[in-house]
C-alpha positions in Angstrom: -26.7 -5.8 51.1 -24.6 -5.8 48.0 -21.5 -7.9 48.5 -18.1 -6.2 48.1 -15.8 -7.6 45.4 -12.9 -9.6 46.7 -9.7 -7.7 47.6 -7.9 -9.6 44.8 -10.0 -7.8 42.2 -8.6 -4.4 43.1 -5.1 -5.8 43.1 -5.6 -7.1 39.5 -7.1 -3.9 38.2 -4.0 -1.7 39.0 -1.4 -3.4 36.7 -4.0 -3.6 33.9 -4.7 0.1 34.1 -1.0 0.8 34.4 -0.3 -1.2 31.2 -3.0 0.7 29.4 -1.5 4.0 30.5 1.9 2.9 29.3 0.5 2.0 25.9 -1.2 5.4 25.6 2.0 7.1 26.6 4.0 5.1 24.0 1.6 6.0 21.2 1.7 9.7 22.2 5.5 9.6 22.0 5.4 7.9 18.7 2.9 10.5 17.3 5.3 13.2 18.5 8.2 11.5 16.7 6.2 11.4 13.5 5.1 15.0 13.7 8.7 16.1 14.3 9.9 14.0 11.4 7.4 15.6 9.1 8.3 19.1 10.3 12.0 18.4 9.8 11.7 16.7 6.5 12.7 13.3 7.8 9.7 11.5 6.4 11.2 9.9 3.3 9.9 7.4 0.7 11.7 4.4 -0.7 11.0 2.6 -4.0 10.4 -1.2 -4.2 10.1 -2.7 -7.7 7.1 -4.6 -8.9 8.5 -6.8 -11.7 6.9 -8.6 -14.6 6.6 -12.3 -13.9 7.5 -13.1 -17.5 10.6 -10.9 -17.3 11.7 -10.1 -13.8 14.4 -7.8 -15.0 11.7 -5.4 -16.3 10.0 -3.4 -13.5 6.3 -2.7 -14.2 6.3 0.0 -11.6 7.6 0.9 -8.2 5.7 1.1 -4.9 6.6 4.1 -2.7 6.9 3.1 0.9 7.1 5.6 3.8 10.1 5.6 6.1 10.7 7.7 9.2 14.3 8.7 9.5 15.4 9.0 13.1 17.8 11.7 14.1 20.6 9.2 14.2 20.0 8.2 10.6 18.2 4.9 11.3 14.9 4.2 9.4 11.6 3.0 10.7 9.3 1.1 8.3 5.8 2.3 7.9 4.4 -0.6 10.0 6.3 0.7 13.0 4.4 4.0 13.1 1.5 4.2 10.7 -1.0 2.3 12.9 -0.5 5.0 15.6 -1.2 7.9 13.2 -3.2 6.7 10.2 -6.6 7.7 11.5 -5.6 11.3 12.4 -4.3 14.4 10.8 -0.7 13.0 10.8 -2.0 10.2 8.6 -3.4 12.8 6.2 -0.1 14.7 6.2 1.8 11.5 5.4 -0.5 10.7 2.5 0.0 14.3 1.1 3.7 13.9 1.5 3.6 10.5 -0.4 1.6 12.0 -3.2 3.9 15.0 -3.5 7.0 12.7 -3.5 5.4 10.5 -6.1 4.5 13.3 -8.5 8.0 14.8 -8.1 9.6 11.4 -9.0 7.3 11.0 -12.0 8.1 14.5 -13.3 11.8 13.9 -13.0 11.8 10.7 -15.1 9.3 10.0 -17.9 10.2 6.3 -17.8 9.0 5.9 -14.3 5.7 4.5 -13.0 4.9 4.6 -9.3 2.2 3.6 -6.9 1.4 5.5 -3.7 -0.9 4.4 -0.9 -4.1 6.4 -0.1 -6.3 5.9 3.0 -10.1 6.4 3.2 -9.7 9.6 5.1 -7.5 11.1 2.5 -10.2 10.4 -0.1 -12.0 13.5 1.2 -8.9 15.6 2.0 -9.0 18.9 0.1 -5.2 19.3 0.2 -4.6 15.9 -1.3 -7.2 16.3 -4.1 -5.9 19.8 -4.9 -2.4 18.4 -5.3 -3.5 15.8 -7.7 -5.7 18.3 -9.7 -2.7 20.6 -10.0 -0.6 17.8 -11.6 -3.3 16.9 -14.1 -2.5 17.9 -17.6 1.0 19.1 -16.7 4.3 18.3 -18.3 5.3 14.7 -18.6 1.7 13.4 -18.3 2.5 12.3 -14.7 -1.0 11.3 -13.7 -1.2 8.6 -16.3 1.8 7.0 -14.7 0.5 7.2 -11.2 -1.1 4.2 -9.4 -3.2 4.7 -6.2 -3.2 1.7 -3.8 -6.2 1.2 -1.5 -6.2 -1.7 1.0 -9.1 -4.1 0.8 -10.1 -3.3 4.4 -10.0 0.4 3.6 -12.0 0.1 0.4 -14.8 -1.8 2.2 -15.0 0.5 5.1 -17.2 2.8 3.0 -17.7 1.2 -0.4 -19.8 4.1 -1.7 -17.2 6.7 -0.8 -14.5 4.5 -2.4 -16.5 4.2 -5.6 -17.2 7.9 -5.8 -13.5 8.7 -5.2 -12.3 6.3 -7.8 -14.8 7.6 -10.4 -13.7 11.2 -9.7 -9.9 10.5 -9.7 -10.0 8.3 -12.8 -10.6 11.5 -14.8 -7.0 12.5 -14.1 -5.7 9.3 -15.7 -4.6 7.5 -12.6 -4.9 3.7 -12.2 -6.0 1.9 -9.1 -4.7 -1.2 -7.2 -6.4 -3.2 -4.5 -3.8 -3.9 -1.9 -3.7 -6.9 0.4 -6.3 -8.7 -1.6 -7.7 -11.7 0.3 -6.6 -10.4 3.7 -9.9 -8.7 4.6 -13.5 -9.6 4.4 -13.9 -9.3 0.7 -17.3 -8.0 -0.4 -17.6 -9.4 -3.9 -20.7 -7.3 -4.8 -18.7 -4.2 -4.2 -15.6 -5.7 -5.7 -17.4 -5.9 -9.0 -18.3 -2.2 -8.7 -14.8 -1.0 -7.8 -13.3 -2.1 -11.0 -9.7 -1.9 -9.9 -7.0 -2.0 -12.6 -5.2 -4.8 -10.7 -5.1 -6.5 -7.4 -2.1 -7.3 -5.1 -2.6 -10.8 -3.6 -1.8 -10.6 0.1 1.7 -12.0 0.9 0.4 -14.3 3.6 -1.0 -16.5 0.8 2.0 -16.2 -1.5 4.9 -16.9 1.0 5.6 -20.6 0.8 2.7 -21.2 -1.6 4.6 -23.8 -3.7 4.4 -26.3 -0.8 1.1 -25.3 0.8 -2.0 -26.8 -0.8 -4.4 -24.7 1.2 -2.7 -21.5 0.1 -2.6 -22.7 -3.5 -6.4 -23.1 -3.6 -6.9 -19.6 -2.2 -4.4 -18.0 -4.6 -5.9 -19.7 -7.6 -9.4 -18.5 -6.4 -8.2 -14.9 -6.0 -6.4 -14.9 -9.3 -9.4 -16.3 -11.0 -11.6 -13.6 -9.6 -9.2 -10.9 -10.8 -9.0 -12.4 -14.3 -12.8 -12.6 -14.6 -12.9 -8.8 -14.0 -10.0 -8.2 -16.3 -7.7 -7.1 -13.5 -4.0 -7.7 -13.5 -2.4 -9.6 -10.6 0.6 -8.9 -8.4 1.9 -11.5 -5.9 3.3 -9.9 -2.8 6.2 -10.9 -0.5 8.0 -13.1 -3.0 11.2 -14.3 -1.4 11.6 -17.8 -2.8 12.2 -18.8 -6.4 10.1 -21.9 -5.9 7.1 -19.7 -5.0 7.8 -17.5 -8.0 7.9 -20.5 -10.3 4.6 -21.8 -9.0 2.9 -18.4 -9.3 4.3 -17.8 -12.8 2.8 -21.1 -13.9 -0.6 -20.0 -12.7 -0.5 -16.9 -14.8 0.3 -14.3 -12.1 1.3 -11.1 -13.9 3.8 -9.5 -11.5 5.9 -10.1 -8.4 6.9 -7.9 -5.5 9.3 -9.0 -2.8 12.9 -9.2 -1.7 13.7 -11.8 -4.2 13.5 -9.1 -6.9 14.4 -6.0 -5.0 14.3 -4.4 -1.6 13.0 -0.9 -1.0 15.7 1.7 -2.0 16.0 5.4 -1.8 16.1 5.7 -5.6 14.4 3.5 -8.2 16.8 1.5 -10.4 15.5 1.5 -13.9 16.8 -0.8 -16.6 18.6 1.2 -19.4 16.7 2.3 -22.5 13.4 0.8 -21.5 10.1 2.7 -21.6 7.9 1.8 -18.6 5.4 4.6 -19.1 2.7 3.0 -21.2 -0.6 3.3 -19.2 -2.2 -0.1 -19.6 -5.0 -1.7 -17.5 -3.0 -4.8 -17.0 0.5 -4.5 -15.5 1.9 -7.8 -16.9 
């Protein structure tokens, strides 16, 4: 005879299942909020400056960051909703909205250079690709001032697809950035083949780096790899001048973080400066 499990086992299973059901319900509610925000035009994009390390008053470009505007006017950052939708059609819709907003901003100001995030699933999205193709060769040469950011984890999910996508899209004049460099399982064989224009060193290594020897070793290693492949470097999450000074002394090209500017509804460009030159390095 097969022994029955203890009664306590059934008592423990109920709250676990109930918790899982609550999580599923919460994700479903969040997806509905995102869908409604997209339908009502409440998915907005803010601009955070990425400044030159040698001249922090001079923005190299601006990263566009998704924000979900609630009916009461409050804003949710992308981290609060993207994990629930990024692998579905809503994620594709947000990527298309980001590209449309980026192209519109570039067309409106020839001094502007922006980056938008693109996920692996959008690399094969016909609507996204058609939108980029329609902008190619148009007025203002907008594609040459567009940077596409791909996270390290996303790039390595299907390296061959990423390489094919980058080769195809480079024909439009866009540049590429590897986001969150060092945060994932870096595949250096593929890293060589990707040939990103620059890398953004993950903020978990940069925050407090001036006083953390372990982080210093990692940042110097990542920056050295980027320099070897002629890629520019951006240090993320810079909030402390001591960190900025340490990174500047190690040759980091650009900084991004609250020390130099929080995301804002409109980019604030310095007067009479041209930031449109499409160079491989952003420093």
